[in-house]
C-alpha positions, 0 to 999 in steps of 0.5 A: 814173076814178082817175089809176092807171086813166087811166095804165094805160089809156094804157099799154094803148092804147100796147101796142095801137098797137104791135101794130097798127103791127106787124101792120096790119089784116086778121088774125083776132081771135085773132092780135091777142089773142095778140100784144097779150097778148105785148106786155103781158107785155113791158111787165110789165103784169099781165093775165088772158086769156079770163076767165069772166064768170058770169051771176047771176040771182035768186041762181043762177049760170047757164051762159050766161056770157061770156068776157072777152078780157082783164082788165088789172091787175084794173082794166080790161076789154079787148075785142079785135075785128077787124071792119069797124066797132065797132057799137053792139052791141059798145059795149053788150056792153062796158057789160054786161060792166062792170056784170056784172064790177063793173069801171069802165073798158073798152077796145074795140080794133078792129085791122081799121082803117087807123088804130088810133085809129079802132078805139079806144073807151074806156068808163067807168061 
């Protein structure tokens, strides 16, 4: 991971922490996503929301694609959750998203936890 990607992921985590402190656990994922996007805007961090990730198989783009919650600065994927626990399934999904997108750094952020750090997982491939 480059120094810039490391610094950027730190800024993104700080933005998530601010949202978690303001809202606490117990809301819908869509609420956290909107507030997190607003916090990134306030910090001047470029991002795209709900980015289509097509699935290419044997040279054909399939309609069974996915939507990434956010891609930040064209460098890292942020997947936002509001679940009881970050299961291995969510981690496997993020790894797949990284492979399919060609990006190397991803953050899982679960806002449905008392302590934000307990809902945070950074993955690098």
